[in-house]
mmCIF entry with sequence, helices, sheets and N, C-alpha, C, O atoms, coordinates in Angstrom:
data_MODEL
# 
_entry.id   MODEL 
# 
_entity.id                         1 
_entity.type                       polymer 
_entity.pdbx_number_of_molecules   1 
# 
_entity_poly.entity_id                      1 
_entity_poly.type                           'polypeptide(L)' 
_entity_poly.nstd_linkage                   no 
_entity_poly.nstd_monomer                   no 
_entity_poly.pdbx_seq_one_letter_code       MKGWILERIKRVIEELRPDLEELADGYVELVDADPSSGEVTLRLIGGRLC 
_entity_poly.pdbx_seq_one_letter_code_can   MKGWILERIKRVIEELRPDLEELADGYVELVDADPSSGEVTLRLIGGRLC 
_entity_poly.pdbx_strand_id                 A 
# 
loop_
_entity_poly_seq.entity_id 
_entity_poly_seq.num 
_entity_poly_seq.mon_id 
_entity_poly_seq.hetero 
1 1  MET n 
1 2  LYS n 
1 3  GLY n 
1 4  TRP n 
1 5  ILE n 
1 6  LEU n 
1 7  GLU n 
1 8  ARG n 
1 9  ILE n 
1 10 LYS n 
1 11 ARG n 
1 12 VAL n 
1 13 ILE n 
1 14 GLU n 
1 15 GLU n 
1 16 LEU n 
1 17 ARG n 
1 18 PRO n 
1 19 ASP n 
1 20 LEU n 
1 21 GLU n 
1 22 GLU n 
1 23 LEU n 
1 24 ALA n 
1 25 ASP n 
1 26 GLY n 
1 27 TYR n 
1 28 VAL n 
1 29 GLU n 
1 30 LEU n 
1 31 VAL n 
1 32 ASP n 
1 33 ALA n 
1 34 ASP n 
1 35 PRO n 
1 36 SER n 
1 37 SER n 
1 38 GLY n 
1 39 GLU n 
1 40 VAL n 
1 41 THR n 
1 42 LEU n 
1 43 ARG n 
1 44 LEU n 
1 45 ILE n 
1 46 GLY n 
1 47 GLY n 
1 48 ARG n 
1 49 LEU n 
1 50 CYS n 
# 
_struct_asym.id          A 
_struct_asym.entity_id   1 
# 
_struct_conf.conf_type_id            HELX_P 
_struct_conf.id                      HELX_P1 
_struct_conf.pdbx_PDB_helix_id       AA1 
_struct_conf.beg_label_comp_id       GLY 
_struct_conf.beg_label_asym_id       A 
_struct_conf.beg_label_seq_id        3 
_struct_conf.pdbx_beg_PDB_ins_code   ? 
_struct_conf.end_label_comp_id       ALA 
_struct_conf.end_label_asym_id       A 
_struct_conf.end_label_seq_id        24 
_struct_conf.pdbx_end_PDB_ins_code   ? 
_struct_conf.beg_auth_comp_id        GLY 
_struct_conf.beg_auth_asym_id        A 
_struct_conf.beg_auth_seq_id         3 
_struct_conf.end_auth_comp_id        ALA 
_struct_conf.end_auth_asym_id        A 
_struct_conf.end_auth_seq_id         24 
_struct_conf.pdbx_PDB_helix_class    1 
_struct_conf.details                 ? 
_struct_conf.pdbx_PDB_helix_length   22 
# 
_struct_conf_type.id          HELX_P 
_struct_conf_type.criteria    ? 
_struct_conf_type.reference   ? 
# 
_struct_sheet.id               AA1 
_struct_sheet.type             ? 
_struct_sheet.number_strands   2 
_struct_sheet.details          ? 
# 
_struct_sheet_order.sheet_id     AA1 
_struct_sheet_order.range_id_1   1 
_struct_sheet_order.range_id_2   2 
_struct_sheet_order.offset       ? 
_struct_sheet_order.sense        anti-parallel 
# 
loop_
_struct_sheet_range.sheet_id 
_struct_sheet_range.id 
_struct_sheet_range.beg_label_comp_id 
_struct_sheet_range.beg_label_asym_id 
_struct_sheet_range.beg_label_seq_id 
_struct_sheet_range.pdbx_beg_PDB_ins_code 
_struct_sheet_range.end_label_comp_id 
_struct_sheet_range.end_label_asym_id 
_struct_sheet_range.end_label_seq_id 
_struct_sheet_range.pdbx_end_PDB_ins_code 
_struct_sheet_range.beg_auth_comp_id 
_struct_sheet_range.beg_auth_asym_id 
_struct_sheet_range.beg_auth_seq_id 
_struct_sheet_range.end_auth_comp_id 
_struct_sheet_range.end_auth_asym_id 
_struct_sheet_range.end_auth_seq_id 
AA1 1 TYR A 27 ? ASP A 34 ? TYR A 27 ASP A 34 
AA1 2 GLU A 39 ? ILE A 45 ? GLU A 39 ILE A 45 
# 
loop_
_atom_site.group_PDB 
_atom_site.id 
_atom_site.type_symbol 
_atom_site.label_atom_id 
_atom_site.label_alt_id 
_atom_site.label_comp_id 
_atom_site.label_asym_id 
_atom_site.label_entity_id 
_atom_site.label_seq_id 
_atom_site.pdbx_PDB_ins_code 
_atom_site.Cartn_x 
_atom_site.Cartn_y 
_atom_site.Cartn_z 
_atom_site.occupancy 
_atom_site.B_iso_or_equiv 
_atom_site.pdbx_formal_charge 
_atom_site.auth_seq_id 
_atom_site.auth_comp_id 
_atom_site.auth_asym_id 
_atom_site.auth_atom_id 
_atom_site.pdbx_PDB_model_num 
ATOM 1   N N  . MET A 1 1  ? 1.872   10.190  -13.053 1.00 0.00 ? 1  MET A N  1 
ATOM 2   C CA . MET A 1 1  ? 2.258   9.169   -12.041 1.00 0.00 ? 1  MET A CA 1 
ATOM 3   C C  . MET A 1 1  ? 3.647   8.652   -12.546 1.00 0.00 ? 1  MET A C  1 
ATOM 4   O O  . MET A 1 1  ? 3.879   8.473   -13.742 1.00 0.00 ? 1  MET A O  1 
ATOM 5   N N  . LYS A 1 2  ? 4.522   8.434   -11.580 1.00 0.00 ? 2  LYS A N  1 
ATOM 6   C CA . LYS A 1 2  ? 5.867   8.057   -11.889 1.00 0.00 ? 2  LYS A CA 1 
ATOM 7   C C  . LYS A 1 2  ? 5.755   6.585   -12.437 1.00 0.00 ? 2  LYS A C  1 
ATOM 8   O O  . LYS A 1 2  ? 4.967   5.767   -11.963 1.00 0.00 ? 2  LYS A O  1 
ATOM 9   N N  . GLY A 1 3  ? 6.617   6.321   -13.480 1.00 0.00 ? 3  GLY A N  1 
ATOM 10  C CA . GLY A 1 3  ? 6.546   4.982   -14.024 1.00 0.00 ? 3  GLY A CA 1 
ATOM 11  C C  . GLY A 1 3  ? 6.743   3.808   -13.218 1.00 0.00 ? 3  GLY A C  1 
ATOM 12  O O  . GLY A 1 3  ? 6.105   2.775   -13.424 1.00 0.00 ? 3  GLY A O  1 
ATOM 13  N N  . TRP A 1 4  ? 7.679   3.934   -12.226 1.00 0.00 ? 4  TRP A N  1 
ATOM 14  C CA . TRP A 1 4  ? 7.962   2.748   -11.350 1.00 0.00 ? 4  TRP A CA 1 
ATOM 15  C C  . TRP A 1 4  ? 6.864   2.467   -10.383 1.00 0.00 ? 4  TRP A C  1 
ATOM 16  O O  . TRP A 1 4  ? 6.687   1.320   -9.970  1.00 0.00 ? 4  TRP A O  1 
ATOM 17  N N  . ILE A 1 5  ? 6.073   3.527   -9.981  1.00 0.00 ? 5  ILE A N  1 
ATOM 18  C CA . ILE A 1 5  ? 4.954   3.296   -9.114  1.00 0.00 ? 5  ILE A CA 1 
ATOM 19  C C  . ILE A 1 5  ? 3.765   2.614   -9.889  1.00 0.00 ? 5  ILE A C  1 
ATOM 20  O O  . ILE A 1 5  ? 3.072   1.749   -9.355  1.00 0.00 ? 5  ILE A O  1 
ATOM 21  N N  . LEU A 1 6  ? 3.575   3.037   -11.130 1.00 0.00 ? 6  LEU A N  1 
ATOM 22  C CA . LEU A 1 6  ? 2.537   2.418   -11.967 1.00 0.00 ? 6  LEU A CA 1 
ATOM 23  C C  . LEU A 1 6  ? 2.889   0.982   -12.215 1.00 0.00 ? 6  LEU A C  1 
ATOM 24  O O  . LEU A 1 6  ? 2.026   0.106   -12.156 1.00 0.00 ? 6  LEU A O  1 
ATOM 25  N N  . GLU A 1 7  ? 4.158   0.724   -12.495 1.00 0.00 ? 7  GLU A N  1 
ATOM 26  C CA . GLU A 1 7  ? 4.594   -0.685  -12.730 1.00 0.00 ? 7  GLU A CA 1 
ATOM 27  C C  . GLU A 1 7  ? 4.379   -1.559  -11.495 1.00 0.00 ? 7  GLU A C  1 
ATOM 28  O O  . GLU A 1 7  ? 3.915   -2.694  -11.607 1.00 0.00 ? 7  GLU A O  1 
ATOM 29  N N  . ARG A 1 8  ? 4.721   -1.025  -10.304 1.00 0.00 ? 8  ARG A N  1 
ATOM 30  C CA . ARG A 1 8  ? 4.545   -1.813  -9.068  1.00 0.00 ? 8  ARG A CA 1 
ATOM 31  C C  . ARG A 1 8  ? 3.077   -2.147  -8.808  1.00 0.00 ? 8  ARG A C  1 
ATOM 32  O O  . ARG A 1 8  ? 2.752   -3.238  -8.339  1.00 0.00 ? 8  ARG A O  1 
ATOM 33  N N  . ILE A 1 9  ? 2.218   -1.217  -9.111  1.00 0.00 ? 9  ILE A N  1 
ATOM 34  C CA . ILE A 1 9  ? 0.795   -1.293  -8.873  1.00 0.00 ? 9  ILE A CA 1 
ATOM 35  C C  . ILE A 1 9  ? 0.244   -2.365  -9.886  1.00 0.00 ? 9  ILE A C  1 
ATOM 36  O O  . ILE A 1 9  ? -0.589  -3.197  -9.527  1.00 0.00 ? 9  ILE A O  1 
ATOM 37  N N  . LYS A 1 10 ? 0.738   -2.312  -11.153 1.00 0.00 ? 10 LYS A N  1 
ATOM 38  C CA . LYS A 1 10 ? 0.362   -3.382  -12.179 1.00 0.00 ? 10 LYS A CA 1 
ATOM 39  C C  . LYS A 1 10 ? 0.721   -4.832  -11.756 1.00 0.00 ? 10 LYS A C  1 
ATOM 40  O O  . LYS A 1 10 ? -0.006  -5.800  -11.978 1.00 0.00 ? 10 LYS A O  1 
ATOM 41  N N  . ARG A 1 11 ? 1.981   -4.880  -11.088 1.00 0.00 ? 11 ARG A N  1 
ATOM 42  C CA . ARG A 1 11 ? 2.398   -6.134  -10.674 1.00 0.00 ? 11 ARG A CA 1 
ATOM 43  C C  . ARG A 1 11 ? 1.573   -6.783  -9.618  1.00 0.00 ? 11 ARG A C  1 
ATOM 44  O O  . ARG A 1 11 ? 1.270   -7.976  -9.636  1.00 0.00 ? 11 ARG A O  1 
ATOM 45  N N  . VAL A 1 12 ? 1.203   -5.874  -8.635  1.00 0.00 ? 12 VAL A N  1 
ATOM 46  C CA . VAL A 1 12 ? 0.336   -6.359  -7.515  1.00 0.00 ? 12 VAL A CA 1 
ATOM 47  C C  . VAL A 1 12 ? -0.995  -6.743  -8.083  1.00 0.00 ? 12 VAL A C  1 
ATOM 48  O O  . VAL A 1 12 ? -1.514  -7.795  -7.710  1.00 0.00 ? 12 VAL A O  1 
ATOM 49  N N  . ILE A 1 13 ? -1.613  -5.934  -8.998  1.00 0.00 ? 13 ILE A N  1 
ATOM 50  C CA . ILE A 1 13 ? -2.854  -6.313  -9.527  1.00 0.00 ? 13 ILE A CA 1 
ATOM 51  C C  . ILE A 1 13 ? -2.811  -7.654  -10.307 1.00 0.00 ? 13 ILE A C  1 
ATOM 52  O O  . ILE A 1 13 ? -3.735  -8.465  -10.237 1.00 0.00 ? 13 ILE A O  1 
ATOM 53  N N  . GLU A 1 14 ? -1.721  -7.844  -11.035 1.00 0.00 ? 14 GLU A N  1 
ATOM 54  C CA . GLU A 1 14 ? -1.587  -9.212  -11.702 1.00 0.00 ? 14 GLU A CA 1 
ATOM 55  C C  . GLU A 1 14 ? -1.585  -10.328 -10.714 1.00 0.00 ? 14 GLU A C  1 
ATOM 56  O O  . GLU A 1 14 ? -2.237  -11.357 -10.894 1.00 0.00 ? 14 GLU A O  1 
ATOM 57  N N  . GLU A 1 15 ? -0.811  -10.098 -9.626  1.00 0.00 ? 15 GLU A N  1 
ATOM 58  C CA . GLU A 1 15 ? -0.896  -11.067 -8.563  1.00 0.00 ? 15 GLU A CA 1 
ATOM 59  C C  . GLU A 1 15 ? -2.179  -11.394 -7.897  1.00 0.00 ? 15 GLU A C  1 
ATOM 60  O O  . GLU A 1 15 ? -2.400  -12.512 -7.433  1.00 0.00 ? 15 GLU A O  1 
ATOM 61  N N  . LEU A 1 16 ? -3.096  -10.330 -7.849  1.00 0.00 ? 16 LEU A N  1 
ATOM 62  C CA . LEU A 1 16 ? -4.439  -10.414 -7.220  1.00 0.00 ? 16 LEU A CA 1 
ATOM 63  C C  . LEU A 1 16 ? -5.482  -10.809 -8.330  1.00 0.00 ? 16 LEU A C  1 
ATOM 64  O O  . LEU A 1 16 ? -6.545  -11.319 -7.976  1.00 0.00 ? 16 LEU A O  1 
ATOM 65  N N  . ARG A 1 17 ? -5.230  -10.603 -9.591  1.00 0.00 ? 17 ARG A N  1 
ATOM 66  C CA . ARG A 1 17 ? -6.162  -10.742 -10.576 1.00 0.00 ? 17 ARG A CA 1 
ATOM 67  C C  . ARG A 1 17 ? -6.949  -12.136 -10.598 1.00 0.00 ? 17 ARG A C  1 
ATOM 68  O O  . ARG A 1 17 ? -8.170  -12.151 -10.755 1.00 0.00 ? 17 ARG A O  1 
ATOM 69  N N  . PRO A 1 18 ? -6.259  -13.216 -10.445 1.00 0.00 ? 18 PRO A N  1 
ATOM 70  C CA . PRO A 1 18 ? -7.118  -14.487 -10.459 1.00 0.00 ? 18 PRO A CA 1 
ATOM 71  C C  . PRO A 1 18 ? -8.176  -14.460 -9.399  1.00 0.00 ? 18 PRO A C  1 
ATOM 72  O O  . PRO A 1 18 ? -9.328  -14.807 -9.660  1.00 0.00 ? 18 PRO A O  1 
ATOM 73  N N  . ASP A 1 19 ? -7.796  -14.039 -8.163  1.00 0.00 ? 19 ASP A N  1 
ATOM 74  C CA . ASP A 1 19 ? -8.768  -14.015 -6.981  1.00 0.00 ? 19 ASP A CA 1 
ATOM 75  C C  . ASP A 1 19 ? -9.903  -12.954 -7.261  1.00 0.00 ? 19 ASP A C  1 
ATOM 76  O O  . ASP A 1 19 ? -11.072 -13.206 -6.969  1.00 0.00 ? 19 ASP A O  1 
ATOM 77  N N  . LEU A 1 20 ? -9.533  -11.792 -7.820  1.00 0.00 ? 20 LEU A N  1 
ATOM 78  C CA . LEU A 1 20 ? -10.460 -10.715 -8.066  1.00 0.00 ? 20 LEU A CA 1 
ATOM 79  C C  . LEU A 1 20 ? -11.357 -11.224 -9.118  1.00 0.00 ? 20 LEU A C  1 
ATOM 80  O O  . LEU A 1 20 ? -12.565 -11.066 -8.942  1.00 0.00 ? 20 LEU A O  1 
ATOM 81  N N  . GLU A 1 21 ? -10.941 -11.816 -10.189 1.00 0.00 ? 21 GLU A N  1 
ATOM 82  C CA . GLU A 1 21 ? -11.821 -12.281 -11.294 1.00 0.00 ? 21 GLU A CA 1 
ATOM 83  C C  . GLU A 1 21 ? -12.747 -13.416 -10.843 1.00 0.00 ? 21 GLU A C  1 
ATOM 84  O O  . GLU A 1 21 ? -13.913 -13.476 -11.234 1.00 0.00 ? 21 GLU A O  1 
ATOM 85  N N  . GLU A 1 22 ? -12.185 -14.346 -9.983  1.00 0.00 ? 22 GLU A N  1 
ATOM 86  C CA . GLU A 1 22 ? -13.110 -15.375 -9.449  1.00 0.00 ? 22 GLU A CA 1 
ATOM 87  C C  . GLU A 1 22 ? -14.063 -14.778 -8.600  1.00 0.00 ? 22 GLU A C  1 
ATOM 88  O O  . GLU A 1 22 ? -15.221 -15.184 -8.702  1.00 0.00 ? 22 GLU A O  1 
ATOM 89  N N  . LEU A 1 23 ? -13.787 -13.836 -7.728  1.00 0.00 ? 23 LEU A N  1 
ATOM 90  C CA . LEU A 1 23 ? -14.747 -13.237 -6.860  1.00 0.00 ? 23 LEU A CA 1 
ATOM 91  C C  . LEU A 1 23 ? -15.783 -12.374 -7.668  1.00 0.00 ? 23 LEU A C  1 
ATOM 92  O O  . LEU A 1 23 ? -16.967 -12.340 -7.333  1.00 0.00 ? 23 LEU A O  1 
ATOM 93  N N  . ALA A 1 24 ? -15.315 -11.710 -8.693  1.00 0.00 ? 24 ALA A N  1 
ATOM 94  C CA . ALA A 1 24 ? -16.255 -10.891 -9.340  1.00 0.00 ? 24 ALA A CA 1 
ATOM 95  C C  . ALA A 1 24 ? -16.892 -11.571 -10.553 1.00 0.00 ? 24 ALA A C  1 
ATOM 96  O O  . ALA A 1 24 ? -17.782 -10.974 -11.159 1.00 0.00 ? 24 ALA A O  1 
ATOM 97  N N  . ASP A 1 25 ? -16.504 -12.743 -10.930 1.00 0.00 ? 25 ASP A N  1 
ATOM 98  C CA . ASP A 1 25 ? -16.970 -13.364 -12.163 1.00 0.00 ? 25 ASP A CA 1 
ATOM 99  C C  . ASP A 1 25 ? -16.857 -12.567 -13.346 1.00 0.00 ? 25 ASP A C  1 
ATOM 100 O O  . ASP A 1 25 ? -17.817 -12.491 -14.113 1.00 0.00 ? 25 ASP A O  1 
ATOM 101 N N  . GLY A 1 26 ? -15.669 -11.901 -13.599 1.00 0.00 ? 26 GLY A N  1 
ATOM 102 C CA . GLY A 1 26 ? -15.491 -11.019 -14.667 1.00 0.00 ? 26 GLY A CA 1 
ATOM 103 C C  . GLY A 1 26 ? -14.024 -10.752 -14.842 1.00 0.00 ? 26 GLY A C  1 
ATOM 104 O O  . GLY A 1 26 ? -13.168 -11.477 -14.336 1.00 0.00 ? 26 GLY A O  1 
ATOM 105 N N  . TYR A 1 27 ? -13.749 -9.671  -15.587 1.00 0.00 ? 27 TYR A N  1 
ATOM 106 C CA . TYR A 1 27 ? -12.426 -9.215  -15.888 1.00 0.00 ? 27 TYR A CA 1 
ATOM 107 C C  . TYR A 1 27 ? -12.081 -7.898  -15.114 1.00 0.00 ? 27 TYR A C  1 
ATOM 108 O O  . TYR A 1 27 ? -12.911 -6.989  -15.080 1.00 0.00 ? 27 TYR A O  1 
ATOM 109 N N  . VAL A 1 28 ? -10.943 -7.792  -14.532 1.00 0.00 ? 28 VAL A N  1 
ATOM 110 C CA . VAL A 1 28 ? -10.535 -6.571  -13.853 1.00 0.00 ? 28 VAL A CA 1 
ATOM 111 C C  . VAL A 1 28 ? -9.354  -5.907  -14.530 1.00 0.00 ? 28 VAL A C  1 
ATOM 112 O O  . VAL A 1 28 ? -8.359  -6.534  -14.891 1.00 0.00 ? 28 VAL A O  1 
ATOM 113 N N  . GLU A 1 29 ? -9.524  -4.561  -14.687 1.00 0.00 ? 29 GLU A N  1 
ATOM 114 C CA . GLU A 1 29 ? -8.456  -3.843  -15.238 1.00 0.00 ? 29 GLU A CA 1 
ATOM 115 C C  . GLU A 1 29 ? -8.133  -2.555  -14.407 1.00 0.00 ? 29 GLU A C  1 
ATOM 116 O O  . GLU A 1 29 ? -9.008  -1.998  -13.744 1.00 0.00 ? 29 GLU A O  1 
ATOM 117 N N  . LEU A 1 30 ? -6.907  -2.127  -14.465 1.00 0.00 ? 30 LEU A N  1 
ATOM 118 C CA . LEU A 1 30 ? -6.560  -0.860  -13.786 1.00 0.00 ? 30 LEU A CA 1 
ATOM 119 C C  . LEU A 1 30 ? -6.983  0.333   -14.541 1.00 0.00 ? 30 LEU A C  1 
ATOM 120 O O  . LEU A 1 30 ? -6.664  0.450   -15.724 1.00 0.00 ? 30 LEU A O  1 
ATOM 121 N N  . VAL A 1 31 ? -7.733  1.287   -13.885 1.00 0.00 ? 31 VAL A N  1 
ATOM 122 C CA . VAL A 1 31 ? -8.210  2.506   -14.497 1.00 0.00 ? 31 VAL A CA 1 
ATOM 123 C C  . VAL A 1 31 ? -7.209  3.595   -14.089 1.00 0.00 ? 31 VAL A C  1 
ATOM 124 O O  . VAL A 1 31 ? -6.668  4.257   -14.975 1.00 0.00 ? 31 VAL A O  1 
ATOM 125 N N  . ASP A 1 32 ? -6.941  3.809   -12.830 1.00 0.00 ? 32 ASP A N  1 
ATOM 126 C CA . ASP A 1 32 ? -6.220  4.867   -12.378 1.00 0.00 ? 32 ASP A CA 1 
ATOM 127 C C  . ASP A 1 32 ? -5.552  4.590   -10.958 1.00 0.00 ? 32 ASP A C  1 
ATOM 128 O O  . ASP A 1 32 ? -6.059  3.772   -10.190 1.00 0.00 ? 32 ASP A O  1 
ATOM 129 N N  . ALA A 1 33 ? -4.510  5.228   -10.666 1.00 0.00 ? 33 ALA A N  1 
ATOM 130 C CA . ALA A 1 33 ? -3.929  5.109   -9.326  1.00 0.00 ? 33 ALA A CA 1 
ATOM 131 C C  . ALA A 1 33 ? -3.386  6.513   -8.891  1.00 0.00 ? 33 ALA A C  1 
ATOM 132 O O  . ALA A 1 33 ? -2.787  7.227   -9.695  1.00 0.00 ? 33 ALA A O  1 
ATOM 133 N N  . ASP A 1 34 ? -3.604  6.871   -7.647  1.00 0.00 ? 34 ASP A N  1 
ATOM 134 C CA . ASP A 1 34 ? -3.131  8.100   -7.042  1.00 0.00 ? 34 ASP A CA 1 
ATOM 135 C C  . ASP A 1 34 ? -2.245  7.765   -5.942  1.00 0.00 ? 34 ASP A C  1 
ATOM 136 O O  . ASP A 1 34 ? -2.700  7.398   -4.858  1.00 0.00 ? 34 ASP A O  1 
ATOM 137 N N  . PRO A 1 35 ? -0.860  7.887   -6.193  1.00 0.00 ? 35 PRO A N  1 
ATOM 138 C CA . PRO A 1 35 ? 0.078   7.532   -5.185  1.00 0.00 ? 35 PRO A CA 1 
ATOM 139 C C  . PRO A 1 35 ? 0.035   8.386   -3.917  1.00 0.00 ? 35 PRO A C  1 
ATOM 140 O O  . PRO A 1 35 ? 0.458   7.966   -2.840  1.00 0.00 ? 35 PRO A O  1 
ATOM 141 N N  . SER A 1 36 ? -0.500  9.617   -4.089  1.00 0.00 ? 36 SER A N  1 
ATOM 142 C CA . SER A 1 36 ? -0.488  10.474  -2.931  1.00 0.00 ? 36 SER A CA 1 
ATOM 143 C C  . SER A 1 36 ? -1.509  10.083  -2.010  1.00 0.00 ? 36 SER A C  1 
ATOM 144 O O  . SER A 1 36 ? -1.277  10.172  -0.804  1.00 0.00 ? 36 SER A O  1 
ATOM 145 N N  . SER A 1 37 ? -2.681  9.632   -2.450  1.00 0.00 ? 37 SER A N  1 
ATOM 146 C CA . SER A 1 37 ? -3.757  9.165   -1.591  1.00 0.00 ? 37 SER A CA 1 
ATOM 147 C C  . SER A 1 37 ? -3.808  7.688   -1.411  1.00 0.00 ? 37 SER A C  1 
ATOM 148 O O  . SER A 1 37 ? -4.507  7.214   -0.515  1.00 0.00 ? 37 SER A O  1 
ATOM 149 N N  . GLY A 1 38 ? -3.125  6.948   -2.192  1.00 0.00 ? 38 GLY A N  1 
ATOM 150 C CA . GLY A 1 38 ? -3.149  5.537   -2.080  1.00 0.00 ? 38 GLY A CA 1 
ATOM 151 C C  . GLY A 1 38 ? -4.336  4.828   -2.738  1.00 0.00 ? 38 GLY A C  1 
ATOM 152 O O  . GLY A 1 38 ? -4.562  3.629   -2.574  1.00 0.00 ? 38 GLY A O  1 
ATOM 153 N N  . GLU A 1 39 ? -5.098  5.669   -3.513  1.00 0.00 ? 39 GLU A N  1 
ATOM 154 C CA . GLU A 1 39 ? -6.331  5.199   -4.092  1.00 0.00 ? 39 GLU A CA 1 
ATOM 155 C C  . GLU A 1 39 ? -6.151  4.584   -5.406  1.00 0.00 ? 39 GLU A C  1 
ATOM 156 O O  . GLU A 1 39 ? -5.578  5.213   -6.296  1.00 0.00 ? 39 GLU A O  1 
ATOM 157 N N  . VAL A 1 40 ? -6.583  3.442   -5.587  1.00 0.00 ? 40 VAL A N  1 
ATOM 158 C CA . VAL A 1 40 ? -6.451  2.629   -6.875  1.00 0.00 ? 40 VAL A CA 1 
ATOM 159 C C  . VAL A 1 40 ? -7.925  2.451   -7.382  1.00 0.00 ? 40 VAL A C  1 
ATOM 160 O O  . VAL A 1 40 ? -8.813  2.031   -6.640  1.00 0.00 ? 40 VAL A O  1 
ATOM 161 N N  . THR A 1 41 ? -8.126  2.793   -8.681  1.00 0.00 ? 41 THR A N  1 
ATOM 162 C CA . THR A 1 41 ? -9.492  2.517   -9.302  1.00 0.00 ? 41 THR A CA 1 
ATOM 163 C C  . THR A 1 41 ? -9.364  1.394   -10.298 1.00 0.00 ? 41 THR A C  1 
ATOM 164 O O  . THR A 1 41 ? -8.511  1.392   -11.185 1.00 0.00 ? 41 THR A O  1 
ATOM 165 N N  . LEU A 1 42 ? -10.277 0.411   -10.104 1.00 0.00 ? 42 LEU A N  1 
ATOM 166 C CA . LEU A 1 42 ? -10.293 -0.690  -11.030 1.00 0.00 ? 42 LEU A CA 1 
ATOM 167 C C  . LEU A 1 42 ? -11.601 -0.712  -11.821 1.00 0.00 ? 42 LEU A C  1 
ATOM 168 O O  . LEU A 1 42 ? -12.595 -0.137  -11.377 1.00 0.00 ? 42 LEU A O  1 
ATOM 169 N N  . ARG A 1 43 ? -11.615 -1.350  -12.956 1.00 0.00 ? 43 ARG A N  1 
ATOM 170 C CA . ARG A 1 43 ? -12.843 -1.379  -13.714 1.00 0.00 ? 43 ARG A CA 1 
ATOM 171 C C  . ARG A 1 43 ? -13.205 -2.930  -13.757 1.00 0.00 ? 43 ARG A C  1 
ATOM 172 O O  . ARG A 1 43 ? -12.336 -3.748  -14.058 1.00 0.00 ? 43 ARG A O  1 
ATOM 173 N N  . LEU A 1 44 ? -14.418 -3.289  -13.471 1.00 0.00 ? 44 LEU A N  1 
ATOM 174 C CA . LEU A 1 44 ? -14.897 -4.632  -13.539 1.00 0.00 ? 44 LEU A CA 1 
ATOM 175 C C  . LEU A 1 44 ? -15.727 -4.813  -14.782 1.00 0.00 ? 44 LEU A C  1 
ATOM 176 O O  . LEU A 1 44 ? -16.712 -4.092  -14.940 1.00 0.00 ? 44 LEU A O  1 
ATOM 177 N N  . ILE A 1 45 ? -15.382 -5.781  -15.731 1.00 0.00 ? 45 ILE A N  1 
ATOM 178 C CA . ILE A 1 45 ? -16.002 -5.900  -16.935 1.00 0.00 ? 45 ILE A CA 1 
ATOM 179 C C  . ILE A 1 45 ? -16.641 -7.421  -16.950 1.00 0.00 ? 45 ILE A C  1 
ATOM 180 O O  . ILE A 1 45 ? -15.984 -8.432  -16.697 1.00 0.00 ? 45 ILE A O  1 
ATOM 181 N N  . GLY A 1 46 ? -17.901 -7.402  -17.258 1.00 0.00 ? 46 GLY A N  1 
ATOM 182 C CA . GLY A 1 46 ? -18.605 -8.656  -17.483 1.00 0.00 ? 46 GLY A CA 1 
ATOM 183 C C  . GLY A 1 46 ? -18.914 -9.455  -16.302 1.00 0.00 ? 46 GLY A C  1 
ATOM 184 O O  . GLY A 1 46 ? -19.173 -10.655 -16.404 1.00 0.00 ? 46 GLY A O  1 
ATOM 185 N N  . GLY A 1 47 ? -18.897 -8.788  -15.090 1.00 0.00 ? 47 GLY A N  1 
ATOM 186 C CA . GLY A 1 47 ? -19.152 -9.561  -13.855 1.00 0.00 ? 47 GLY A CA 1 
ATOM 187 C C  . GLY A 1 47 ? -19.824 -8.610  -12.877 1.00 0.00 ? 47 GLY A C  1 
ATOM 188 O O  . GLY A 1 47 ? -20.245 -7.511  -13.235 1.00 0.00 ? 47 GLY A O  1 
ATOM 189 N N  . ARG A 1 48 ? -19.908 -9.049  -11.679 1.00 0.00 ? 48 ARG A N  1 
ATOM 190 C CA . ARG A 1 48 ? -20.440 -8.208  -10.558 1.00 0.00 ? 48 ARG A CA 1 
ATOM 191 C C  . ARG A 1 48 ? -19.898 -8.767  -9.216  1.00 0.00 ? 48 ARG A C  1 
ATOM 192 O O  . ARG A 1 48 ? -19.614 -9.954  -9.053  1.00 0.00 ? 48 ARG A O  1 
ATOM 193 N N  . LEU A 1 49 ? -19.789 -7.864  -8.331  1.00 0.00 ? 49 LEU A N  1 
ATOM 194 C CA . LEU A 1 49 ? -19.346 -8.175  -6.965  1.00 0.00 ? 49 LEU A CA 1 
ATOM 195 C C  . LEU A 1 49 ? -20.730 -8.298  -6.168  1.00 0.00 ? 49 LEU A C  1 
ATOM 196 O O  . LEU A 1 49 ? -21.619 -7.467  -6.349  1.00 0.00 ? 49 LEU A O  1 
ATOM 197 N N  . CYS A 1 50 ? -20.864 -9.277  -5.355  1.00 0.00 ? 50 CYS A N  1 
ATOM 198 C CA . CYS A 1 50 ? -22.098 -9.361  -4.556  1.00 0.00 ? 50 CYS A CA 1 
ATOM 199 C C  . CYS A 1 50 ? -21.758 -9.299  -3.081  1.00 0.00 ? 50 CYS A C  1 
ATOM 200 O O  . CYS A 1 50 ? -22.654 -9.354  -2.238  1.00 0.00 ? 50 CYS A O  1 
# 
């Protein structure tokens, strides 16, 4: 994955992180991102989505 795409994805996740962590009651981290499909995989640690 191109570095600038990964950095952009990381910035967006950082903006969303507080809301994601509050919703999930846990910690969210980036696992993978596929720019060709637009799919982003996140890992949820210590929480759950209901």
